[in-house]
C-alpha positions as CSV (number, residue, x, y, z in Angstrom):
1,M,0.0,0.0,0.0
2,L,2.8,2.4,0.9
3,K,4.6,1.7,-2.4
4,R,1.4,2.6,-4.3
5,Y,1.3,6.1,-2.8
6,F,5.1,6.5,-2.4
7,P,6.6,5.2,-5.7
8,I,10.1,6.1,-4.4
9,L,9.9,2.9,-2.3
10,Q,9.6,1.0,-5.6
11,W,12.8,2.3,-7.3
12,L,15.1,3.4,-4.5
13,P,15.7,-0.1,-2.9
14,S,16.8,-1.4,-6.4
15,Y,18.8,1.7,-7.3
16,K,21.9,0.8,-9.3
17,K,25.3,2.6,-9.3
18,S,25.2,2.7,-13.1
19,Y,22.2,5.1,-12.8
20,L,24.1,7.7,-10.7
21,S,26.1,9.3,-13.5
22,G,23.0,9.8,-15.7
23,D,20.9,11.1,-12.8
24,V,23.5,13.5,-11.6
25,G,24.3,14.7,-15.2
26,A,20.7,15.2,-16.0
27,G,20.0,16.9,-12.6
28,L,22.8,19.4,-13.2
29,T,21.7,20.1,-16.7
30,V,18.0,20.7,-15.8
31,G,19.0,22.6,-12.7
32,I,21.2,25.0,-14.7
33,M,18.4,25.3,-17.3
34,L,15.8,26.0,-14.6
35,I,17.5,29.1,-13.2
36,P,17.0,31.4,-16.2
37,Q,13.7,29.6,-17.2
38,G,12.2,29.8,-13.8
39,M,13.0,33.5,-13.5
40,A,11.6,34.1,-17.0
41,Y,8.3,32.2,-16.3
42,A,7.8,34.1,-13.1
43,M,7.9,37.3,-15.1
44,I,5.1,35.8,-17.3
45,A,3.1,35.2,-14.2
46,G,3.6,38.8,-13.2
47,L,5.8,37.9,-10.2
48,P,9.3,39.0,-9.2
49,P,11.9,36.7,-10.9
50,V,13.0,35.1,-7.6
51,F,9.6,33.3,-7.3
52,G,10.4,31.3,-10.3
53,L,13.4,29.9,-8.3
54,Y,11.2,29.2,-5.3
55,A,8.8,27.3,-7.5
56,S,11.8,25.2,-8.8
57,L,12.7,24.0,-5.4
58,I,10.3,22.1,-3.1
59,P,7.8,20.8,-5.9
60,Q,10.7,18.9,-7.6
61,I,11.6,17.1,-4.4
62,I,8.0,16.2,-3.5
63,Y,7.4,14.9,-7.0
64,A,10.6,12.8,-6.9
65,I,9.1,11.0,-3.8
66,L,5.4,10.7,-5.0
67,G,5.6,10.7,-8.8
68,T,5.3,7.6,-11.0
69,S,7.3,9.1,-14.0
70,R,11.1,8.9,-13.5
71,Q,11.9,11.6,-16.0
72,L,9.2,14.2,-15.6
73,A,10.8,17.6,-14.6
74,V,8.4,19.5,-12.4
75,G,8.6,23.3,-11.9
76,P,7.2,26.6,-13.3
77,V,6.0,26.4,-16.9
78,A,5.0,29.0,-19.5
79,M,1.4,27.9,-19.9
80,D,0.5,27.9,-16.2
81,S,2.4,31.1,-15.6
82,L,0.2,32.8,-18.3
83,L,-2.9,31.3,-16.7
84,V,-1.9,32.8,-13.4
85,A,-1.3,36.2,-14.9
86,S,-4.6,36.2,-16.9
87,G,-6.6,34.9,-14.0
88,L,-5.2,37.2,-11.3
89,G,-5.0,40.1,-13.7
90,A,-8.8,40.1,-14.0
91,L,-9.2,40.6,-10.3
92,A,-9.1,44.0,-8.5
93,L,-5.9,43.6,-6.3
94,S,-4.5,46.3,-4.1
95,G,-0.8,45.9,-5.0
96,I,2.1,43.5,-5.7
97,D,2.0,42.0,-2.1
98,E,-1.6,41.0,-2.5
99,Y,-0.9,39.7,-6.0
100,I,2.0,37.5,-4.7
101,A,-0.2,36.2,-1.8
102,M,-3.0,35.3,-4.3
103,A,-0.5,33.5,-6.6
104,I,0.9,31.4,-3.8
105,F,-2.6,30.6,-2.4
106,L,-3.6,29.6,-6.0
107,A,-0.8,26.9,-5.8
108,L,-2.4,25.6,-2.6
109,F,-5.9,25.7,-4.0
110,M,-5.1,24.0,-7.3
111,G,-3.0,21.4,-5.4
112,L,-5.9,20.6,-3.1
113,I,-8.1,20.1,-6.2
114,Q,-5.5,17.8,-7.9
115,L,-5.0,15.8,-4.7
116,G,-8.8,15.4,-4.2
117,L,-9.2,14.3,-7.8
118,G,-6.3,11.8,-7.4
119,L,-7.7,10.3,-4.2
120,L,-11.1,10.0,-5.9
121,R,-9.5,8.2,-8.9
122,M,-10.5,10.9,-11.4
123,G,-7.5,10.7,-13.6
124,F,-9.7,9.7,-16.5
125,L,-10.8,13.4,-16.7
126,V,-7.8,14.1,-18.9
127,N,-9.4,12.0,-21.6
128,F,-11.9,14.8,-22.2
129,L,-9.1,17.0,-23.4
130,S,-8.9,15.9,-27.1
131,K,-5.8,16.4,-29.2
132,P,-7.4,19.1,-31.4
133,V,-8.4,21.1,-28.3
134,I,-5.0,20.7,-26.8
135,S,-3.2,21.6,-30.0
136,G,-5.4,24.7,-30.7
137,F,-5.2,25.9,-27.1
138,T,-1.4,25.3,-26.9
139,S,-0.6,27.2,-30.1
140,A,-2.9,30.1,-29.2
141,A,-1.5,30.3,-25.7
142,A,2.1,30.2,-27.1
143,I,1.3,33.2,-29.3
144,I,-0.2,35.1,-26.3
145,I,2.8,34.3,-24.1
146,G,5.2,35.3,-26.8
147,L,3.5,38.6,-27.5
148,S,3.1,39.3,-23.8
149,Q,6.9,39.6,-23.7
150,L,7.0,42.5,-26.3
151,K,7.1,45.0,-23.5
152,H,10.4,43.5,-22.3
153,L,11.7,43.1,-25.8
154,L,10.9,46.6,-26.9
155,G,11.5,48.2,-23.5
156,T,8.1,50.0,-23.6
157,P,5.3,50.1,-21.0
158,I,2.8,47.9,-23.0
159,Q,-0.4,47.2,-21.0
160,S,-0.8,43.4,-20.5
161,S,-3.8,41.5,-21.9
162,N,-4.6,37.9,-22.7
163,Q,-6.5,38.9,-25.8
164,I,-4.5,39.3,-29.0
165,H,-6.3,42.3,-30.4
166,F,-5.8,44.3,-27.3
167,L,-2.2,43.2,-26.9
168,L,-1.3,44.2,-30.5
169,K,-3.3,47.5,-30.1
170,N,-1.4,48.3,-26.9
171,A,1.9,47.4,-28.5
172,L,1.3,49.6,-31.5
173,A,0.3,52.5,-29.2
174,T,3.8,52.5,-27.6
175,I,6.0,51.4,-30.5
176,T,7.4,54.8,-31.0
177,D,8.9,54.6,-27.5
178,T,10.9,51.5,-28.4
179,N,14.4,51.4,-26.7
180,M,16.5,50.3,-29.7
181,I,19.3,49.0,-27.4
182,T,16.8,46.8,-25.5
183,L,15.4,45.6,-28.8
184,A,18.9,44.8,-30.1
185,I,19.8,42.8,-27.0
186,G,16.6,40.8,-27.3
187,V,17.0,40.0,-31.0
188,I,20.7,39.1,-30.5
189,A,19.7,36.8,-27.6
190,I,17.0,35.1,-29.8
191,I,19.5,34.5,-32.6
192,L,22.1,33.3,-30.1
193,I,19.8,30.8,-28.5
194,K,18.6,29.4,-31.9
195,S,22.2,29.2,-33.2
196,I,23.4,27.3,-30.1
197,K,20.6,24.8,-30.3
198,K,21.4,24.1,-33.9
199,I,25.1,23.6,-33.1
200,D,24.5,21.3,-30.1
201,S,21.2,20.9,-28.3
202,R,23.0,19.7,-25.2
203,I,24.5,23.2,-24.6
204,P,22.4,25.2,-22.1
205,A,21.7,28.0,-24.5
206,A,19.5,30.0,-22.0
207,L,22.3,30.0,-19.5
208,V,24.8,31.1,-22.1
209,V,22.7,34.2,-23.1
210,V,22.1,35.0,-19.5
211,V,25.9,35.1,-18.8
212,V,26.5,37.1,-22.0
213,G,23.7,39.5,-21.1
214,V,24.9,40.1,-17.6
215,L,28.5,40.7,-18.7
216,G,27.4,43.0,-21.5
217,I,25.3,45.2,-19.2
218,Y,27.9,45.2,-16.4
219,F,30.9,46.2,-18.6
220,L,29.1,48.5,-21.0
221,G,26.8,50.2,-18.5
222,L,23.8,49.8,-20.8
223,N,21.4,50.0,-17.8
224,D,22.2,53.7,-17.7
225,L,20.9,54.0,-21.3
226,G,17.4,52.8,-20.3
227,V,17.9,49.1,-20.6
228,K,15.7,47.5,-17.8
229,I,17.4,44.9,-15.7
230,V,16.2,42.4,-13.1
231,G,17.9,44.3,-10.3
232,E,18.3,42.8,-6.8
233,V,17.2,39.2,-6.4
234,P,16.7,38.2,-2.8
235,S,19.2,35.6,-1.6
236,G,18.5,32.7,0.7
237,L,16.0,29.8,0.7
238,P,12.3,30.5,0.9
239,T,11.0,30.6,4.5
240,F,8.0,28.5,5.7
241,Q,4.8,30.5,5.5
242,V,1.2,29.4,5.6
243,P,-0.5,30.8,2.5
244,S,-3.3,33.2,3.5
245,I,-5.7,35.5,1.7
246,D,-9.0,37.2,2.5
247,Y,-11.3,34.2,2.4
248,S,-14.0,36.2,0.7
249,R,-11.8,36.0,-2.4
250,V,-11.7,32.2,-2.5
251,S,-14.7,32.0,-4.7
252,E,-13.0,34.3,-7.2
253,L,-10.0,31.9,-7.4
254,L,-12.1,28.8,-7.8
255,P,-12.5,28.9,-11.6
256,I,-8.8,29.8,-12.1
257,A,-7.8,27.0,-9.7
258,M,-10.0,24.4,-11.5
259,T,-8.7,25.4,-14.9
260,L,-5.1,25.4,-13.7
261,A,-5.5,22.0,-12.0
262,L,-6.8,20.3,-15.2
263,I,-4.4,22.1,-17.6
264,A,-1.4,21.4,-15.4
265,F,-2.4,17.8,-15.1
266,M,-2.9,17.5,-18.9
267,E,0.5,19.0,-19.6
268,A,2.3,16.7,-17.1
269,I,0.5,13.5,-18.0
270,S,0.9,14.0,-21.8
271,V,4.6,14.5,-21.6
272,A,5.0,11.8,-18.9
273,K,3.2,9.3,-21.1
274,A,5.2,10.3,-24.2
275,I,8.5,9.6,-22.2
276,E,7.1,6.4,-20.7
277,E,6.9,4.8,-24.1
278,K,10.7,5.0,-24.3
279,H,11.2,3.1,-21.0
280,Q,10.1,-0.3,-20.0
281,G,10.8,-0.3,-16.3
282,Y,7.8,1.6,-15.0
283,Q,4.2,2.6,-15.7
284,V,2.7,6.1,-15.3
285,D,-0.4,6.0,-13.1
286,P,-2.7,9.1,-13.9
287,N,-4.3,9.0,-10.5
288,Q,-1.0,8.9,-8.6
289,E,0.2,11.7,-10.9
290,L,-2.7,13.8,-9.7
291,I,-1.7,13.0,-6.1
292,A,2.0,13.8,-6.7
293,L,1.4,17.0,-8.6
294,G,-1.3,18.1,-6.0
295,T,1.0,17.4,-3.1
296,S,3.9,19.2,-4.8
297,N,1.8,22.3,-5.2
298,I,0.4,22.1,-1.7
299,L,3.7,21.8,0.0
300,G,5.4,24.1,-2.4
301,S,2.9,26.8,-1.5
302,F,4.1,26.7,2.1
303,F,7.6,27.7,0.7
304,Q,6.3,30.5,-1.5
305,S,5.9,28.5,-4.7
306,Y,3.3,29.6,-7.3
307,P,1.6,26.9,-9.5
308,T,3.9,24.3,-11.0
309,T,3.6,21.2,-13.2
310,G,5.7,19.0,-15.5
311,G,7.4,21.0,-18.3
312,F,7.7,19.8,-21.9
313,S,11.2,21.1,-22.7
314,R,12.9,20.3,-19.4
315,T,11.5,16.8,-19.3
316,A,12.8,16.1,-22.8
317,V,16.3,17.5,-21.7
318,N,16.1,15.4,-18.5
319,D,15.5,12.2,-20.5
320,Q,18.1,13.0,-23.2
321,A,20.7,13.8,-20.5
322,G,20.3,10.3,-19.0
323,A,17.9,10.6,-16.1
324,K,16.8,7.2,-14.8
325,T,15.1,7.9,-11.5
326,G,13.8,10.7,-9.1
327,V,17.4,11.3,-8.0
328,A,17.7,13.7,-11.0
329,P,15.1,16.2,-9.9
330,I,16.6,16.1,-6.4
331,V,19.9,17.1,-7.9
332,S,18.1,19.9,-9.9
333,A,16.6,21.2,-6.7
334,M,20.0,21.3,-5.0
335,V,21.4,23.4,-7.9
336,V,18.5,25.9,-7.5
337,G,19.0,25.9,-3.7
338,L,22.7,26.6,-4.0
339,T,21.9,29.4,-6.5
340,L,19.4,31.0,-4.1
341,M,21.9,30.8,-1.2
342,F,25.0,32.0,-3.0
343,L,24.6,33.2,-6.6
344,T,21.6,35.6,-6.7
345,P,23.8,38.7,-6.7
346,L,25.1,37.6,-10.1
347,F,21.7,38.2,-11.7
348,Y,21.5,41.9,-10.7
349,Y,22.5,43.1,-14.2
350,L,20.5,40.5,-16.1
351,P,18.4,42.4,-18.8
352,N,14.7,41.7,-18.9
353,A,15.1,41.5,-22.7
354,V,17.2,38.3,-22.4
355,L,14.5,36.7,-20.2
356,A,11.9,37.7,-22.8
357,A,14.0,36.1,-25.6
358,I,14.3,32.9,-23.6
359,I,10.5,32.8,-23.2
360,M,9.8,33.6,-26.9
361,V,12.1,30.9,-28.2
362,A,10.6,28.3,-25.8
363,V,6.9,29.0,-26.4
364,F,7.0,29.6,-30.2
365,G,8.4,26.1,-30.5
366,L,5.0,24.9,-29.1
367,I,3.1,26.2,-32.1
368,D,2.1,23.2,-34.2
369,I,1.4,23.8,-37.9
370,K,1.7,20.3,-39.3
371,Y,-1.1,18.8,-37.2
372,P,-3.8,21.3,-38.2
373,I,-2.8,20.8,-41.9
374,D,-3.2,17.1,-41.5
375,L,-6.6,17.6,-39.9
376,L,-7.7,19.9,-42.7
377,K,-6.9,17.3,-45.3
378,N,-8.3,14.3,-43.5
379,R,-10.7,15.3,-40.6
380,R,-12.5,18.6,-41.3
381,D,-14.7,18.4,-38.2
382,E,-11.7,18.1,-35.9
383,F,-9.9,20.8,-37.8
384,Y,-12.8,23.2,-37.1
385,L,-12.7,22.1,-33.4
386,L,-9.0,23.0,-33.3
387,L,-9.6,26.3,-35.1
388,A,-12.5,27.3,-32.8
389,T,-10.3,26.5,-29.7
390,F,-7.4,28.5,-31.2
391,L,-9.5,31.6,-32.1
392,I,-11.4,31.6,-28.8
393,T,-8.2,31.4,-26.8
394,L,-6.6,34.2,-28.9
395,T,-9.5,36.6,-28.8
396,V,-11.6,35.8,-25.7
397,G,-9.2,34.4,-23.1
398,I,-7.0,31.6,-21.9
399,K,-9.5,30.0,-19.5
400,E,-12.4,30.5,-21.9
401,G,-10.4,28.9,-24.8
402,I,-9.8,25.6,-23.0
403,L,-13.2,25.4,-21.3
404,L,-15.2,26.2,-24.5
405,G,-12.9,23.9,-26.5
406,V,-13.7,21.0,-24.2
407,L,-17.4,21.9,-24.4
408,I,-17.3,22.0,-28.2
409,S,-15.5,18.7,-28.4
410,L,-18.1,17.1,-26.1
411,L,-20.9,18.6,-28.2
412,L,-19.2,17.1,-31.3
413,L,-19.1,13.8,-29.5
414,V,-22.8,14.0,-28.7
415,Y,-23.6,14.9,-32.3
416,R,-21.6,12.0,-33.6
417,T,-23.3,9.5,-31.2
418,S,-26.7,11.0,-32.0
419,R,-26.2,10.3,-35.7
420,P,-24.0,7.3,-35.9
421,H,-23.1,5.2,-39.0
422,I,-25.9,2.9,-40.2
423,A,-25.1,0.5,-43.0
424,V,-27.6,-1.5,-45.2
425,L,-26.0,-4.9,-45.7
426,G,-26.1,-7.2,-48.7
427,R,-24.6,-10.6,-49.2
428,I,-21.3,-10.8,-51.1
429,R,-22.0,-13.0,-54.1
430,N,-21.1,-16.7,-53.7
431,T,-20.1,-16.2,-50.0
432,D,-21.7,-16.1,-46.5
433,Y,-20.4,-12.6,-45.9
434,F,-22.8,-9.6,-45.5
435,K,-21.2,-6.2,-46.2
436,N,-22.2,-2.5,-46.6
437,I,-23.9,-2.3,-50.0
438,A,-22.6,1.4,-50.3
439,R,-19.0,0.1,-50.2
440,F,-19.5,-2.9,-52.3
441,P,-22.3,-1.9,-54.8
442,E,-21.3,-4.3,-57.6
443,D,-20.3,-7.3,-55.4
444,T,-23.4,-7.5,-53.1
445,E,-26.8,-9.0,-53.7
446,T,-30.0,-7.8,-51.9
447,F,-33.3,-9.5,-51.4
448,K,-36.7,-7.9,-51.7
449,E,-38.1,-9.6,-48.6
450,F,-35.1,-8.6,-46.4
451,L,-33.9,-5.4,-44.9
452,I,-30.5,-6.1,-43.2
453,I,-29.0,-3.2,-41.3
454,R,-26.0,-2.7,-39.0
455,F,-26.1,0.1,-36.3
456,D,-22.6,1.1,-35.3
457,A,-23.1,2.6,-31.9
458,Q,-24.8,2.2,-28.6
459,L,-28.6,2.8,-28.6
460,Y,-29.6,5.6,-26.2
461,F,-31.9,8.5,-25.8
462,G,-29.8,10.7,-28.0
463,N,-30.0,8.5,-31.1
464,R,-33.2,6.4,-30.6
465,E,-35.3,8.6,-32.9
466,Y,-32.5,8.7,-35.5
467,F,-32.4,4.9,-35.5
468,K,-36.1,4.5,-35.8
469,N,-36.4,7.2,-38.6
470,E,-33.5,5.7,-40.6
471,L,-35.0,2.2,-40.3
472,Q,-38.4,3.5,-41.5
473,N,-36.7,5.4,-44.4
474,Q,-35.0,2.2,-45.5
475,L,-38.3,0.2,-45.2
476,D,-40.0,2.9,-47.4
477,K,-37.2,2.5,-50.0
478,K,-37.6,-1.3,-50.0
479,G,-41.3,-1.2,-50.5
480,P,-44.2,-3.4,-49.1
481,E,-42.6,-6.7,-49.9
482,V,-40.3,-6.7,-46.9
483,K,-41.0,-9.5,-44.5
484,Y,-37.9,-9.6,-42.3
485,V,-35.7,-6.9,-40.7
486,I,-32.4,-8.3,-39.6
487,L,-30.6,-6.0,-37.1
488,N,-26.8,-6.7,-37.0
489,A,-26.1,-5.7,-33.4
490,E,-22.4,-6.4,-33.2
491,A,-21.5,-2.8,-32.5
492,I,-24.4,-2.1,-30.0
493,N,-22.8,-2.4,-26.6
494,Y,-25.5,-0.7,-24.5
495,I,-29.2,0.0,-24.8
496,D,-30.7,2.5,-22.3
497,S,-34.3,2.6,-21.0
498,S,-35.4,5.2,-23.6
499,A,-34.1,3.0,-26.5
500,V,-35.7,-0.1,-24.9
501,H,-39.0,1.8,-25.0
502,M,-38.4,2.7,-28.6
503,L,-37.6,-0.9,-29.6
504,R,-40.8,-2.1,-27.9
505,Q,-42.8,0.3,-30.0
506,L,-40.9,-0.6,-33.1
507,I,-41.5,-4.3,-32.6
508,N,-45.3,-3.7,-32.3
509,E,-45.3,-1.5,-35.4
510,L,-43.4,-4.0,-37.4
511,K,-45.7,-6.8,-36.3
512,N,-48.7,-4.8,-37.4
513,K,-47.1,-4.6,-40.9
514,G,-46.4,-8.3,-40.9
515,I,-42.6,-7.8,-40.6
516,K,-40.5,-9.9,-38.2
517,L,-37.5,-8.4,-36.4
518,V,-34.5,-10.7,-36.2
519,V,-31.3,-9.8,-34.2
520,A,-27.8,-11.1,-35.2
521,G,-24.5,-10.8,-33.4
522,A,-25.7,-9.2,-30.2
523,I,-22.8,-9.1,-27.7
524,G,-23.0,-10.0,-24.0
525,P,-23.8,-6.6,-22.5
526,A,-26.6,-6.1,-25.1
527,R,-28.0,-9.6,-24.6
528,D,-28.1,-8.9,-20.8
529,I,-30.3,-5.8,-21.5
530,F,-32.5,-7.8,-23.9
531,Y,-33.1,-10.2,-21.0
532,S,-33.5,-7.7,-18.1
533,S,-35.8,-5.5,-20.1
534,G,-38.1,-8.3,-21.3
535,L,-37.3,-7.6,-25.0
536,I,-36.0,-11.1,-25.4
537,N,-39.6,-12.4,-25.1
538,E,-41.2,-9.7,-27.3
539,I,-38.6,-10.3,-30.1
540,G,-38.7,-14.1,-29.5
541,K,-35.7,-16.3,-28.5
542,D,-35.9,-18.0,-31.9
543,N,-35.1,-14.7,-33.5
544,F,-31.6,-14.2,-32.0
545,F,-28.5,-15.4,-34.0
546,V,-24.7,-15.3,-33.7
547,K,-24.1,-14.4,-37.3
548,T,-26.0,-12.4,-39.9
549,N,-25.8,-15.3,-42.4
550,E,-27.4,-17.6,-39.8
551,A,-30.3,-15.1,-39.3
552,F,-30.7,-14.9,-43.0
553,E,-30.7,-18.6,-43.6
554,H,-33.1,-19.2,-40.6
555,C,-35.8,-17.1,-42.2
556,N,-36.0,-20.0,-44.7
557,P,-38.6,-22.2,-42.9
558,L,-36.8,-25.3,-43.9
559,S,-33.7,-24.4,-41.7
560,K,-33.3,-24.7,-38.0
561,K,-30.7,-23.6,-35.4
562,T,-28.5,-26.2,-33.8
563,E,-28.5,-26.4,-30.0
564,I,-25.1,-24.8,-29.7
565,E,-26.1,-21.9,-32.1
566,E,-29.1,-21.3,-29.9
567,M,-27.1,-21.3,-26.7
568,I,-24.4,-18.8,-28.1
569,S,-27.0,-16.4,-29.6
570,L,-29.0,-16.2,-26.4
571,Q,-26.3,-16.7,-23.7
572,S,-26.4,-14.2,-20.9
573,K,-24.5,-14.0,-17.6
574,K,-26.8,-16.6,-16.1
575,D,-26.1,-19.2,-18.9
576,K,-22.2,-19.3,-18.8
577,A,-22.1,-22.6,-16.8
578,K,-24.7,-24.2,-18.9
579,L,-22.8,-23.2,-22.1
580,M,-19.5,-24.6,-20.9
581,K,-21.2,-27.9,-20.0
582,L,-22.7,-28.1,-23.5
583,K,-19.3,-27.4,-25.1
584,H,-17.6,-30.2,-23.2
585,S,-20.4,-32.7,-23.7
């Protein structure tokens, strides 16, 4: 039981010396990468840079103990930082101190939600975030995040917004005030990062540009020419403090916390699952991941951390650098801790434009163009879902984009299940196979006394009328000579009470027209419902068959089902023992 909730107890006792070099190397690499990244992401969230380092400390250690992924790198990320900024920016706050308090309490709040969802085994919720929604949201959020850094790249007081039209309008209004030296620093930093990554992706490009930027400002005195710098970064480890806010504001934070909890989980589980496929020694448990991420945010908030989750880029670097276990994030946390204790004075002359460049390069890499093009060619409905999520996120807001995207995807799902595929079947000539006549128009033969249809979905209140109307339409096309309707029920895995009522009415209507309903291929769960609802008696046990061909042949009065055919076609949960006895007799 302990190993289930504390996965460290699974891998630590069997830890091998051969893992140590990879874990330490990866931990050092990610720790060095985290320092400029963490500070940059704190700026996205509207927080002083040092809070990015605080968020890179405790959450990593807690996740190493509780997480099921052995490569996931937990800490501040661009997406969540933007959600914090957009959520808190919409509230009327008195100043930076209250803003910081709200951001830290938000980590506690979202952590409690994640922990609760994990304990309730609600990890399946991430399944409602479809790939088109995630892709549209991520690309739009990346654009918003990148453009939000224009104020640091241009050195102008651009008013922040999470709506692209306001952001661009505000940028254009101040573009004449651009500090050309600041812009040059930012552009050079972007070019330098991209160039270093092309030369060797293992080189910590962000750290290189940070060092170059600090040295350039220090020796050239560019801060005297209007180039904004980070300034004093508090030294020392974060102190223990219980997050507290005016509890009348908790209700204002609830929608932000809920959105953050789900988005953060989606980010972490998607990258953890992707990395898991490369490793055979462990399995990622979505419910335990919720517990681990939730606990990381809860305990992190007591040490002044704002919301965190697993990062895409750092996890990839962690894996590539050879991380094998949770020792790697512990080493990363030590690097950040030592930086906080001894190295923060070195960041005094760090230009904000360099941090903006680091953010822009990181987030613009998240914009996916290939996937929407593939959808446009092959799946138009999903392309429009992606496009709707993208446009809503860009123009309405970050939270609204993901929530409305999920809602639209659920509506699309409901629409599909309300109008599922229905095939009229015909027999392939000189065989016993029955296939869709629309797909095999020249190879199938149909019979004037038979209507054979296959319904490719569960039968429920949302599609019962569609089923009945389509059946009636096909009967009208066939004409009055139809004597048998054979329903191929292989794809029907559930029939709700509304659909049972519809079938009961349909059976009576068909009987009044002298038409017999025959069922072929009903699977176990459907057969159980036929029994429990009493439909088995109204249709007649003699009218259930295993295969469509058997149903078709049986409608010939000279044929008769064998005993084993009858048992299989009618078998329910109660008949399993009887069927086994018959098979062995």
